[in-house]
C-alpha positions as CSV (number, residue, x, y, z in Angstrom):
1,M,0.2,0.1,-0.1
2,H,2.8,2.3,0.7
3,P,5.9,2.7,-1.4
4,G,9.4,1.4,0.1
5,R,12.6,3.3,1.3
6,T,14.0,4.9,-1.3
7,T,17.8,5.6,-2.0
8,G,19.5,7.6,-3.5
9,K,18.2,11.5,-4.1
10,G,15.0,10.8,-6.1
11,P,11.8,11.3,-4.0
12,S,9.3,8.5,-3.3
13,T,6.9,7.3,-5.9
14,H,3.8,7.6,-4.8
15,T,1.0,5.5,-6.5
16,Q,-2.5,5.9,-7.6
17,I,-3.1,3.3,-4.8
18,D,-2.1,5.0,-1.8
19,Q,-5.5,7.6,-1.9
20,Q,-9.1,7.1,-2.3
21,P,-11.1,10.2,-3.5
22,P,-12.7,12.6,-2.0
23,R,-15.9,11.7,-0.2
24,L,-19.3,13.5,0.4
25,L,-21.5,11.8,3.4
26,I,-25.2,12.9,3.5
27,V,-26.7,12.0,6.6
28,H,-30.6,11.9,5.6
29,I,-32.5,12.9,8.8
30,A,-36.2,11.5,9.1
31,L,-38.2,11.5,12.5
32,P,-38.5,9.5,14.4
33,S,-36.1,6.8,12.9
34,W,-33.2,9.3,13.5
35,A,-33.3,8.5,17.3
36,D,-32.6,4.8,16.6
37,I,-30.0,5.6,14.2
38,C,-28.2,9.1,15.7
39,T,-25.9,7.3,18.4
40,N,-24.5,3.8,16.8
41,L,-23.9,6.3,13.5
42,C,-21.7,8.6,15.4
43,E,-20.2,6.2,17.5
44,A,-19.0,4.2,14.1
45,L,-18.2,7.4,12.4
46,Q,-16.0,8.4,15.6
47,N,-14.4,5.1,15.6
48,F,-13.8,4.6,12.0
49,F,-11.9,8.4,11.7
50,S,-9.8,7.7,15.3
51,L,-8.3,5.2,13.0
52,A,-8.5,6.7,9.9
53,C,-7.0,10.2,10.8
54,S,-4.0,8.4,12.4
55,L,-2.5,5.8,10.1
56,M,0.8,6.5,9.5
57,G,2.2,6.5,5.5
58,P,0.4,8.3,2.9
59,S,-3.4,9.1,3.7
60,R,-5.9,6.8,2.6
61,M,-8.7,9.2,2.6
62,S,-7.9,12.6,1.0
63,L,-10.9,14.9,1.8
64,F,-14.1,14.4,3.8
65,S,-17.5,16.6,3.9
66,L,-20.7,16.5,5.8
67,Y,-23.7,17.5,5.0
68,V,-27.5,16.8,7.1
69,L,-30.6,16.7,5.4
70,Q,-33.6,17.9,7.8
71,D,-36.5,20.4,6.2
72,Q,-33.1,21.8,4.5
73,H,-30.1,20.6,3.6
74,E,-26.7,22.2,6.1
75,C,-23.6,21.5,5.7
76,I,-21.8,21.1,8.8
77,L,-18.2,20.3,7.8
78,P,-16.7,21.6,4.4
79,F,-14.3,19.6,2.8
80,V,-11.2,18.7,4.8
81,Q,-8.3,16.7,4.6
82,V,-8.7,13.5,6.7
83,K,-5.0,12.7,8.1
84,G,-4.0,14.6,11.0
85,N,-7.3,16.4,11.7
86,F,-9.1,14.0,14.2
87,A,-10.0,17.0,16.3
88,R,-12.0,18.7,14.1
89,L,-13.8,15.7,12.7
90,Q,-14.7,15.0,16.3
91,T,-16.3,18.4,16.5
92,C,-18.4,17.7,13.9
93,I,-19.5,14.4,15.0
94,S,-20.7,16.0,18.4
95,E,-22.4,18.1,16.3
96,L,-24.2,15.4,14.7
97,R,-25.4,13.8,18.2
98,M,-27.2,17.2,19.1
99,L,-29.5,17.6,16.0
100,Q,-33.3,17.3,16.8
101,R,-34.2,13.6,17.3
102,E,-38.2,14.6,18.1
103,G,-40.9,16.3,16.7
104,C,-41.5,16.5,12.9
105,F,-39.8,17.9,9.7
106,R,-41.8,19.4,6.4
107,S,-40.8,17.2,3.7
108,Q,-39.5,19.2,0.8
109,G,-38.7,17.1,-2.3
110,A,-36.1,19.4,-3.5
111,S,-33.7,18.9,-0.5
112,L,-32.0,16.1,-1.6
113,R,-31.3,17.4,-5.3
114,L,-30.0,20.4,-3.0
115,A,-27.6,19.0,-1.2
116,V,-25.8,16.9,-3.8
117,E,-25.6,20.1,-5.9
118,D,-24.1,22.2,-3.2
119,G,-22.0,19.5,-2.1
120,L,-20.8,19.3,-5.9
121,Q,-20.2,22.8,-6.4
122,Q,-18.4,23.1,-2.8
123,F,-16.2,20.4,-4.3
124,K,-15.5,22.2,-7.5
125,Q,-14.6,25.5,-5.8
126,Y,-12.4,23.5,-3.7
127,S,-10.4,22.0,-6.6
128,R,-10.0,25.7,-8.4
129,H,-8.6,27.3,-5.3
130,V,-6.8,24.4,-3.9
131,T,-2.5,25.1,-4.4
132,T,-0.5,23.7,-7.2
133,R,1.9,21.6,-4.4
134,A,-1.4,20.3,-2.7
135,A,-3.2,19.8,-6.0
136,L,-6.0,16.9,-5.7
137,T,-5.1,13.6,-7.2
138,Y,-8.9,12.8,-8.2
139,T,-10.7,15.2,-10.0
140,S,-13.9,13.4,-9.1
141,L,-15.9,12.5,-5.7
142,E,-17.5,9.8,-4.5
143,I,-21.3,10.9,-2.7
144,T,-22.8,8.5,-0.3
145,I,-26.2,9.1,0.9
146,L,-27.4,7.8,4.1
147,T,-31.0,7.4,5.0
148,S,-33.9,5.2,6.8
149,Q,-36.5,6.0,4.6
150,P,-36.8,2.9,1.5
151,G,-33.3,3.2,-0.3
152,K,-35.7,2.5,-4.2
153,E,-37.5,5.6,-3.0
154,V,-34.8,7.6,-2.2
155,V,-33.1,6.2,-5.7
156,K,-36.0,7.5,-7.6
157,Q,-36.1,11.2,-5.9
158,L,-32.4,11.5,-6.9
159,E,-32.8,10.4,-10.5
160,E,-36.0,12.6,-11.2
161,G,-34.3,15.3,-8.9
162,L,-30.5,15.1,-10.7
163,K,-31.9,14.6,-14.3
164,D,-30.4,17.8,-15.3
165,T,-27.4,17.9,-13.1
166,D,-24.2,17.6,-14.9
167,L,-22.9,14.8,-13.0
168,A,-19.3,14.4,-14.6
169,R,-17.4,15.1,-11.5
170,V,-19.6,12.6,-9.8
171,R,-17.3,9.1,-9.7
172,R,-19.9,7.4,-7.9
173,L,-23.6,8.4,-6.5
174,Q,-24.6,5.8,-3.5
175,V,-27.7,5.3,-1.4
176,V,-27.3,3.2,1.8
177,E,-30.6,2.6,3.5
178,V,-30.1,1.9,7.3
179,T,-32.6,-0.8,8.3
180,K,-33.6,-3.0,11.3
181,G,-33.9,-6.2,9.1
182,I,-31.4,-8.8,7.8
183,L,-28.5,-7.3,6.1
184,E,-28.6,-7.5,2.2
185,H,-26.6,-5.7,-0.4
186,V,-28.3,-4.7,-3.9
187,D,-25.7,-3.9,-6.4
188,S,-26.4,-1.4,-8.9
189,A,-30.3,-0.1,-8.0
190,S,-30.2,2.1,-10.5
191,P,-32.2,2.3,-13.3
192,V,-31.1,-0.5,-14.9
193,E,-33.4,-2.4,-12.1
194,D,-36.1,-1.0,-13.4
195,P,-36.5,-1.4,-17.4
196,S,-39.7,0.6,-17.1
197,N,-38.2,3.9,-16.2
198,D,-37.3,5.6,-19.5
199,E,-35.9,8.5,-17.9
200,S,-33.2,6.4,-16.3
201,S,-30.6,6.9,-18.9
202,I,-30.7,10.7,-18.5
203,L,-28.1,10.6,-15.7
204,G,-24.8,10.9,-16.4
205,T,-24.0,8.0,-13.5
206,D,-25.6,4.8,-12.0
207,I,-26.7,5.5,-8.2
208,D,-25.8,2.1,-6.3
209,L,-28.3,0.9,-3.4
210,Q,-27.0,-0.6,-0.4
211,T,-28.8,-1.8,3.0
212,I,-27.0,-1.9,6.3
213,D,-27.6,-2.7,9.6
214,N,-28.4,-0.6,12.3
215,D,-25.5,-1.2,14.7
216,I,-22.3,-0.1,15.0
217,V,-20.1,-2.8,14.2
218,S,-21.7,-3.1,10.2
219,M,-21.7,0.7,10.0
220,E,-17.7,0.8,10.9
221,I,-17.6,-2.3,8.0
222,F,-19.0,0.0,5.3
223,F,-17.2,2.9,6.3
224,K,-13.7,1.0,6.4
225,A,-14.3,-0.2,3.0
226,W,-13.5,3.6,2.6
227,L,-9.6,2.6,3.0
228,H,-9.8,0.0,0.1
229,N,-8.5,0.7,-2.9
230,S,-11.7,0.8,-5.2
231,G,-10.5,2.3,-8.7
232,T,-11.4,-0.1,-11.7
233,D,-8.8,1.7,-14.2
234,Q,-7.0,-1.1,-14.7
235,E,-6.0,-4.9,-13.7
236,Q,-3.5,-5.1,-10.9
237,I,-2.4,-8.9,-11.1
238,H,-2.0,-11.3,-14.0
239,L,-2.4,-14.6,-12.6
240,L,-0.6,-17.0,-15.7
241,L,-1.4,-20.3,-15.2
242,S,0.7,-22.7,-17.2
243,S,-0.7,-26.4,-18.5
244,Q,2.4,-28.1,-17.1
245,C,0.8,-27.0,-13.2
246,F,-2.3,-28.7,-14.2
247,S,-2.0,-31.1,-16.4
248,N,-4.8,-33.3,-15.6
249,I,-7.1,-30.7,-15.2
250,S,-6.1,-28.3,-18.2
251,R,-5.8,-28.6,-21.8
252,P,-2.5,-28.7,-23.0
253,R,-2.0,-25.1,-24.8
254,D,1.3,-23.2,-25.9
255,N,0.5,-20.0,-23.9
256,P,-0.4,-19.9,-20.4
257,M,-3.9,-18.7,-19.1
258,C,-3.6,-15.0,-18.1
259,L,-6.8,-14.5,-15.5
260,K,-7.3,-10.6,-14.9
261,C,-7.3,-10.0,-11.1
262,D,-7.7,-7.3,-8.5
263,L,-5.9,-7.1,-5.2
264,Q,-7.4,-6.3,-2.2
265,E,-6.2,-5.9,1.4
266,R,-7.5,-8.5,3.6
267,L,-5.6,-6.6,7.1
268,L,-4.3,-3.1,8.0
269,S,-0.5,-3.5,8.7
270,P,-0.7,-3.3,12.8
271,S,2.8,-1.2,12.1
272,L,0.8,1.5,10.7
273,L,-0.5,2.1,13.8
274,P,0.4,4.8,16.3
275,G,2.2,3.7,19.4
276,T,4.3,1.1,17.5
277,A,7.1,2.6,15.8
278,D,9.8,1.8,17.8
279,G,12.3,3.1,15.2
280,S,13.5,-0.6,14.0
281,L,12.3,-1.4,10.2
282,R,10.4,-4.6,10.4
283,M,10.0,-6.6,7.5
284,D,6.2,-5.4,7.4
285,D,6.7,-1.6,8.2
286,P,5.8,0.4,5.4
287,K,8.9,2.6,6.0
288,G,11.2,0.0,5.9
289,D,12.7,-2.0,2.3
290,F,10.6,-4.7,2.4
291,I,8.1,-4.4,0.0
292,T,4.5,-6.1,-0.4
293,L,2.8,-7.9,-3.0
294,Y,0.1,-4.5,-3.4
295,Q,3.0,-2.2,-3.7
296,M,4.7,-4.2,-6.5
297,A,1.0,-4.4,-8.1
298,S,0.7,-0.5,-7.7
299,Q,4.2,-0.3,-9.4
300,S,3.9,-2.5,-12.1
301,S,0.8,-0.5,-13.9
302,A,2.6,-0.3,-17.3
303,S,3.0,-4.2,-17.9
304,H,1.2,-5.7,-14.7
305,Y,2.4,-7.3,-12.3
306,K,2.8,-10.9,-12.5
307,L,2.3,-14.0,-10.8
308,Q,3.6,-17.3,-12.8
309,V,2.0,-20.6,-11.1
310,I,4.5,-23.1,-10.9
311,K,2.9,-26.2,-9.2
312,A,-0.5,-27.5,-7.8
313,L,0.3,-28.7,-3.9
314,K,-2.1,-30.3,-1.1
315,S,-3.6,-28.1,0.9
316,G,-3.2,-30.3,3.8
317,G,1.0,-30.2,3.3
318,L,1.4,-26.6,4.0
319,C,3.3,-25.5,7.0
320,E,1.8,-22.5,8.2
321,S,5.2,-21.6,10.2
322,L,6.4,-21.2,6.4
323,T,4.1,-18.4,5.2
324,Y,5.1,-14.7,6.4
325,G,3.6,-10.8,5.7
326,L,0.2,-9.5,5.4
327,P,-2.4,-11.8,3.6
328,F,-4.5,-10.2,0.6
329,I,-7.2,-11.3,-1.7
330,L,-7.5,-12.1,-4.8
331,R,-10.5,-11.2,-7.2
332,P,-11.9,-11.6,-10.9
333,T,-11.2,-7.9,-12.4
334,S,-13.8,-5.0,-12.5
335,C,-11.7,-3.0,-14.7
336,W,-14.0,-0.8,-16.5
337,Q,-11.3,-0.7,-19.8
338,L,-12.4,-4.4,-20.8
339,D,-15.3,-4.8,-22.5
340,W,-18.2,-7.1,-21.1
341,D,-17.6,-10.1,-22.6
342,E,-13.5,-10.4,-21.8
343,L,-15.1,-9.7,-18.0
344,E,-17.6,-12.4,-17.8
345,T,-15.2,-14.8,-19.6
346,N,-12.2,-13.7,-17.2
347,Q,-14.5,-14.2,-14.0
348,Q,-15.9,-17.5,-15.5
349,H,-12.3,-18.7,-15.5
350,F,-11.6,-17.4,-12.3
351,H,-14.3,-19.4,-11.1
352,A,-13.4,-22.5,-12.3
353,L,-10.1,-22.4,-10.7
354,C,-11.8,-22.0,-7.5
355,H,-13.9,-25.0,-8.0
356,S,-10.9,-26.8,-9.0
357,L,-8.7,-25.9,-6.4
358,L,-11.7,-26.9,-3.8
359,K,-12.8,-30.5,-5.2
360,R,-9.0,-31.2,-5.3
361,E,-7.9,-29.7,-1.8
362,W,-5.2,-27.9,-3.9
363,L,-3.3,-24.6,-3.2
364,L,-1.5,-23.3,-5.8
365,L,2.5,-22.4,-5.6
366,A,3.4,-19.1,-7.7
367,K,6.7,-16.9,-8.6
368,G,6.2,-13.3,-8.5
369,E,8.0,-10.7,-11.0
370,P,11.0,-9.6,-9.6
371,L,11.1,-5.8,-10.0
372,G,13.7,-4.4,-11.7
373,P,17.6,-3.7,-10.5
374,G,17.0,0.1,-10.7
375,H,20.2,1.7,-10.1
376,S,21.8,-0.7,-7.8
377,Q,22.4,-2.9,-10.7
378,R,21.7,-6.4,-8.2
379,I,19.5,-8.5,-9.6
380,P,16.4,-9.3,-7.1
381,A,15.5,-12.6,-5.6
382,S,12.4,-13.3,-6.9
383,T,9.5,-13.6,-4.2
384,F,7.0,-17.0,-4.0
385,Y,3.1,-17.1,-2.7
386,V,0.6,-19.4,-1.7
387,I,-2.4,-19.0,-3.1
388,M,-5.4,-20.7,-1.6
389,P,-8.7,-21.2,-2.8
390,S,-12.0,-20.5,-0.4
391,H,-16.0,-20.8,-1.0
392,S,-16.2,-17.2,-2.0
393,L,-14.9,-16.1,-5.0
394,T,-11.7,-14.8,-3.9
395,L,-8.5,-16.5,-3.4
396,L,-6.0,-16.0,-0.5
397,V,-2.3,-14.9,-1.3
398,K,0.4,-15.0,0.8
399,A,4.9,-15.1,0.8
400,V,6.0,-18.0,1.8
401,A,9.8,-18.6,2.5
402,T,12.3,-19.9,0.2
403,R,14.8,-22.4,1.2
404,E,17.9,-19.7,2.2
405,L,15.3,-18.1,4.5
406,M,14.8,-20.7,6.6
407,L,16.4,-21.7,9.9
408,P,17.2,-24.9,10.7
409,S,14.6,-27.1,13.4
410,T,13.7,-30.3,14.3
411,F,10.3,-31.4,14.9
412,P,9.2,-34.3,16.7
413,L,6.7,-36.7,15.6
414,L,4.1,-36.6,18.3
415,P,3.1,-40.0,20.2
416,E,0.3,-41.7,19.5
417,D,-0.8,-42.3,23.2
418,P,-0.4,-39.5,25.7
419,H,-0.7,-40.1,29.4
420,D,-3.7,-40.8,30.7
421,D,-3.7,-38.7,33.7
422,S,-2.8,-35.8,31.8
423,L,-5.2,-36.1,29.0
424,K,-8.1,-36.7,31.4
425,N,-6.8,-32.9,32.9
426,V,-6.3,-31.2,29.5
427,E,-9.9,-32.7,28.3
428,T,-11.5,-31.2,31.6
429,G,-9.9,-27.8,31.4
430,Q,-11.0,-27.8,27.6
431,L,-14.6,-28.7,28.0
432,Q,-14.8,-25.3,30.3
433,T,-12.9,-23.2,27.9
434,N,-15.5,-24.0,25.1
435,R,-18.0,-22.7,27.1
436,A,-17.1,-19.2,26.7
437,R,-14.8,-20.0,23.1
438,A,-14.8,-17.1,20.4
439,T,-16.3,-17.7,17.5
440,V,-13.4,-17.5,15.3
441,A,-10.4,-20.1,15.7
442,P,-7.3,-19.3,15.3
443,L,-4.7,-20.7,12.3
444,S,-2.7,-23.9,13.1
445,M,1.1,-22.8,13.1
446,T,2.0,-26.3,14.0
447,P,5.3,-27.2,11.5
448,V,4.7,-30.5,9.7
449,P,7.8,-32.5,10.1
450,G,9.9,-33.5,7.3
451,R,8.7,-30.7,5.0
452,A,10.9,-28.1,5.5
453,S,13.4,-29.4,3.4
454,K,11.5,-29.1,0.2
455,M,11.1,-25.4,0.4
456,P,12.2,-24.0,-2.9
457,A,15.2,-22.0,-3.1
458,A,15.1,-18.4,-3.8
459,S,15.9,-17.5,-7.3
460,K,18.4,-14.5,-8.1
461,S,17.4,-13.7,-11.4
462,S,13.7,-13.7,-13.3
463,S,15.3,-16.1,-15.9
464,D,16.9,-18.5,-13.7
465,A,15.0,-22.1,-13.3
466,F,13.3,-22.7,-10.5
467,F,14.1,-25.5,-8.3
468,L,11.7,-28.3,-7.9
469,P,12.4,-31.1,-5.9
470,S,11.9,-34.4,-7.5
471,E,8.8,-35.6,-4.8
472,W,6.8,-32.8,-6.5
473,E,7.2,-34.2,-9.8
474,E,5.4,-37.1,-8.9
475,D,3.0,-36.2,-5.9
476,P,1.9,-32.8,-5.4
477,S,1.9,-33.8,-1.6
478,G,2.6,-30.3,0.1
479,L,5.6,-28.1,1.1
């Protein structure tokens, strides 16, 4: 997500993946439901911005503005920089808490349209007056309308009210309905959903409709999505599947199949949190020399970062102690520059890969494309990854250690018959613990005896042949 430490006099390179577009949040207040929503919303906003404002490294959110819509629209926070600005955002949230919770408002249908137009005009003015040194990376913004009213009715109001409004600077327009019902998501609830609406094509942008539960956790999850890279200008990863890796599930082909994927973070690095910096350079520290898969993908925009699948392995043979770093998620790309047929075919192939891996209980070992040597002329070592399937349309990617990085360890086999008294004591304690057990179990970190010697060696050049032990040639039994 963040560029590694640079050497020499050149400035560090910030990629477009670092920062999300400016966001305008319009809170559509309706009584008496506002009394039920207000506390949860304000708590979720405060928790989110306490994190977003204090993350180290380049800012993930650029600008934020907040409007409230009662009987008329009101801007309670003009566009401000998010990073390092928690005090001002907290004051804004406190003002939101104090808004009227009882009584009634006179409904004015034009207020919603006016709030969107006013926020858009404010963004245009901010863009014109910003200094050249602090020029905005993005020239368009995302608008989110949070409402307790039926979402489809709000979408129709927007379609009718904004049909004559220039929305060229709006990257995305979204309506989020807060409900007490079951959580559900409705994508593209814009006019495409209602073909009878002849005026739907007048809008220059689609309106997305989403439904979230009225609780703090659900709202926090929604706001945290703002920290994701949501750009669709290009795919980020090319996953290359050669016929040699899947000789029994793929047709032989001269050229490897290429799956075009988008990369998504699963976790924020703990080293980004305040108070964790101790002056040392850690493996997962964005200020250090370690470059993550996410950075390499963003730096390879011209040719796309490539993962060459080397071998399919039995998933039960993976020793978790050999994986390191933060996990990432691969999805079929949603790049808008690809035509619909290519997007659909790519997603079908991705689906088929996930299904095949799950059916055979396999994972993939892939070799990452090394970055160029740059000014140092040193040829970088290749990086290897394990790619694991799931029951969703995603793949989990984790870096795996090469033979050069491994330290010698001996793992004696577990005796089959433990002592009876010890077994009874442990099982009794385990039964008591299970009563208050968390729903999420930790990953097993138990090494697999005898597997360590089968790790690949780090290739010192992208042209070097990959070292495969003879055991893998006959049976993909794992690492």
